[in-house]
N, C-alpha and C positions, 0 to 999 in steps of 0.2 A: 504494498498498499503506501503510496505517496506522500511523503512528509510535506501538512500544510504548508507550515511553517521554513519550508526550503525556499530560499531566497537565491531570484533569477535573477536581480538587478544588479548593475556596477555600482550605480553611487552610494548605495550605502555602506559599502566596503572601501569605496575610498574615501568617503570621510571619517569611517573608520581610521583606516592605515593615517587619518592627519592628525587625530586625538594621538595614534599610538606611537606613534613619527614624530621624535622630537625633532625637529631645526638642527642642523649641526653646527650655525655659524648662530644661534639666538644670540640675543645678546643677557655674557652675564658678569661681563666684566666686574672685577672688585676693588682694581687700582686702576692709576694711570697710566702706568706698563701695559698692564692686561687688557685697557682698552686701545693702544697702541697698535698691541700684536693682531686682537681680532677686527680694528679697523680697515688694518692692512690686506686680512687676510678676506674679507669680507668684502671689498671695493672691487681685490681681485677675481672673485669669483662672480660681484655683479656685472662687472663686464664682460667676461666671459659668457655669462646665463644674455646679457642684452643682443652676443653674437658680434662681437665686435671690441676686437681695445685701441687703444691707440693707433691710427692712421697717417701718410703723407696728410699734411694739410694744403689743399692747392691754392694758388692766388684764391683770393676773394675775388675779384673782377669785380669791383661792385661800377653799378652804374643807375643812373638816377632816372626814374621811369617819369615823373612827374609830379610837382611842388604846387604848394596851394598854401594860402593866405585861414586860417581859422578865426584869427580874431585872438583868441589868448595864446596861441600859439602856429607855429608852421608845420605845412608837413611836407615831407619828402616821401616817396613809394619808392625802393630802389629795390635793384634785383644782386644776388650776390651768388658765387659760384661754391655750394656746400658739399660734393663729391666733382669725382674726374670730370662724369656730363648729366651732372643735375644741379641744377639753379634753383633761386628760391626768393621770394620777393617780399620783401619785409616793409616795414611804413618804421619813420625815424618821427619823430613830432618832439620837436625842439621850442621846448615854454619861452613867453615873453614876460613870466611873472616871475619876481626876482634876478638876481645878480650871480652871474657864474662864479665859482664852480656851481655844475649840475649835481642833483644826486644824479644816477641814473639805474630804471628798475627796465627789467625785462620782463615784456608781460606778453604769457601765454593762453590764446584763446583753447576753447573745448571743441565737442562735435558739433557741427553744423555746418550746413553748406557756405555763410558766408566768410568761417576762416574768419581772421585777421582785422576783415572790414569793419565786422562786427564790435572788434575791440576799438576802434575809432568812432564810432556812431554812425559808420556808412551802409547802405542797404546794398543788396546785389541784385535782387530780383525786386519784380513787381508785387508777391505775392509779401516778400520781406517787408515792402514801404505799406501796403496795407494793416501789416498786424505790427507794427511800428511797438505797440506795445511789449512786446514780445523783450526787444534789449532792457527797457526798462523794467519790465518785470523781475529781470537778471541782472539787473545792475551789472549788465553784460559792456558797458562801455568804460572800463575800467583805466585803459590806456589813453582813453581822452579825458576822463577826469584825473588822471594825476598827470599831465601837461599841463592841467590849467591848474592844478595848484603847486607849478613850479617844477619839474621832474623831467630829465631828459629821458623819453622812452625809447623802448624799440620794440616793434612786437612782428615778429615772424608769420608767416604764414606754416602750417604746421601738416606734414605730410599727409595728400590725402581727404584734405578740403578746398576748399574754396577756391580757386585759380590751383591748386596742385591735383586737384582731383585726378582720378586715373581715367583712362579714354581707355570703352571699347571694351568696358568690365562692367558688370551690372553694379547699378549704383543701391547703399543699404538705407535703410531710412527705420532709427530704431524708435519713433514714435509714432507709428501708426500714422502716415500720412504727412507727418509734419516735417514740413521744407529743411527749420532750422537743423535738426538732429541729422540728416543726411551725412552719407558720407562715401567713402570707397576703398574703408579701413580693409572691408574682408578682402579683397585686394590684394591691398598692400601687403596684409601678415603672411596670406598665404601665401604669396611668393617669395615674401622676405625669409619667412621658416623653411624654405627648400633649398635653400642656400645659405643657412643655417644663423641668418640674420631676425631679427624683430621688428618691428613697428616704434615700439617704446626707444631702442636702439638707434636706430637710424633720427627718430623725432630730436634724443639727445645730442646727437650729434649735429644736428642741425644748431641746435641751439647755441650750443657750446661754439660756432663758428660765430652765428649771431655776435655773441660779447665778443669774440676777434672783432669781429666787426663796429662793434661801439667802442669800444677803447682806441680804435683809432679817427673817428670824428672829432673833428678842431673843435667843438665844443670841449671846455673847457671841463670835467669831471672829481666827482672825490672819490675816493674809494671803494667806498662801503656800494656796491653791487646789491640791487635787491632784484626778488624774482617773483613774481607772483602767478597763479593761473587759476582756475575755474573748471570743475570737471576734467575732463580729459588733457585741459591746460596745468590741471595740478600733478594731474599726474607724469607730466616728462617732468615738470617741477622737481616735485620729491626726487625723481632719477638723476635728474641734472643737481641740484644743490650735493646730494649725497656723491657724488664723483668729482665735482669739480668743487676744488675750493675755494674760487674766484667769486663764488655767489655766496654774499653774508650773511643778508636777513631772504627769508622766505615765509610765503603766502600758500599753502595750502587751503583753498576752499572746493568743500562737493565735495571730497577725493579721499580723504584718508580714512581710513577703518579696518579693514584687516581681508585676507583675501578669501581666507575662511568664509566671511559673513558675506562678502559682496559679491565676488567671482562662483565660488561652488555652489549656489544654491539657486543661483537665478543664468539666463546667458545675457552676458554682457557682451558688449564688443569685443570682437578677437584681437583688437591693437590693446587688449589690456592683460592676454596670457606671454607670461613667461613661464616656456619650458624648464622646469626643475626647478623652480625657483623654493618650493615649499620644500625640497629638501635640505634647504639650505636657511633660510629667512622668514620671517613674516612681516605683515607694511612695519610694525613698530621698531623695528629691529632695521629696517632700510633706511626709516626716516632717525633713527639712529645716529649711523654716521655722518649727519647733520649739527648734531651736537659737539661742540658746546654753540654753536651760531645762533640766530636768532632765529626762532620760529614761531609759525603762526599757524593754529589749525582751527578752522571756521568749519560748522556746519552748521546746517539749520536743523530745527527739532524737527521739523515738517516734513522732510528731503524726502521724496517718492523716491530715490536712487539709494541714498548712501542711510543705513539703516545705524541711526542715531545710538542706539545703544552699543554699536560696535566703535564706533569711532570715541562714546567716551572710556569702554574699554583700553582699547588700542592709547589715547592720549594716555593714561595710565601705564601702560604699559613701557610705554617708551620716559618716564618721566625717571627713573634707574640712570637712564645714560648721562642727562644733565645733574641731576642731582650730584653722582662720579665725580664731575668735573665743576661743578662748583658752580654749572648755569642754571640752577633753576628760575632765574628772575628773564630768561631768554626764552622760556619756554611758555608759551601764552597760545589759551585757549578762546574758542569766542562759539557758544553756545548760544545762535539767536533763534527768535521765533519768527522761522521762516522756511522758505524750501531749496529750493536748489538755486542757491544764488550765489554771489558775490556782496560781503555786507559792508559796509561802511567802517566797521570800527578796524579795518585792513587801516586805512588812510591812520590814523591815530597811532597804531602799531611801526607803518614804514617811517612816518616823521620820527619818531624817536629814535628806532634804530638805524635811519640813515644817515642821523646828523653824524658831522667828523668828529665832532666835541663831545658827544654823547658817550 
C-alpha cells in the first residue's frame, strides 16, 4: 500500500536543506582580525559566484548625447563603454544649488521599462505620461531630488531595462500588464548563466564603470561617494557596496530581507538568483561586507514585494558585524508606513554621512 505521507514535491526538501545546511561563510567573527579574514574570503567567493573577477577595463570613451537645463540642475545624457562591445547610457545631474566641491551619488533604478529615465523624472511612453502618479507614488525620481538638494548625481541605465532592453526576445512583465515593471531580465540572465555569468554581476560591473567615470568629471567632488537604489537598484547597490570600497554610504530601499523569505517561496525575477549563494551566505552576511561604512535599510511595512518581518529579522542579523567594528551608529533602519517605495528619510541619512566634515 502506498504511503499517503510520501512526498513527491521537490521544494519542501530544498527548504529543509536550507535549514539543515549552515552557510559556510556566515558572519560569526569575534575579533577584528577574524572579521578581516572572513571579509577577504567572502568577497572572493562573491566575485566568483557573480561570474567574473576583475577584468580589463576598456577606455570609457564618454560621449555626450544631449544636454538640458532643468532649472535647479543641468542634465547631461552620456554614453560610456562598459565592456569590449557594450555601451551604457547614463544621466549626469550637475546641481546649481550650493558650491563645489559637490557630494557625489550613484543612483540606481529598479525594474521597469523606463529605466534610469524615471530617476530623473522623465517619461518614455505615452502610457507612462498617462500614469504619471506612478513615479510620485514610488518616490521614484530620487536622482532628480538629490540634484535639487545639491548632490552631483550619476544614474546609469542597468542592463535589461530602458534603452538597454534586449531585442528579438520576449519581454517579461512582472506586474500583470503594468508596463513599468517590464524587463528583458529573463533573456539576460539565462544567456549569462550559460557563460558562467549573472545579471547582477554584469550590473555591478557597470556600476563600477559609472563610478570610474564620475570620478573623471571636471566638477570638484568630495571623497564620500554614496549609492542609493530602490528594489532592483538596491540589489545592485548591495553587491556593489559589498565589493567596492569606494562606496562610502549606501541606501537600500525595498529589497533587503533574506533569500529564504524573498526568493525561495516566490517566483521573483530571474535576475535576483545567484547559483550556490546560499551555500556560503545569506543576505545579511553579504550586507555585513559593507560594515563599518554607513548603511541605511529602508522597508515599507505594507510592501507587497518584500516581507517586512524578514527585513526586520535580517536587520538584527546584520547588527553584530557593525557592533564588532564599533560602528552601530552607522547602521540605520527606516521601517515606514508605506509600500514598495523610496522614503524621504534617506535624504537626512545622506546629508549626515556624506558630510566631509562629519
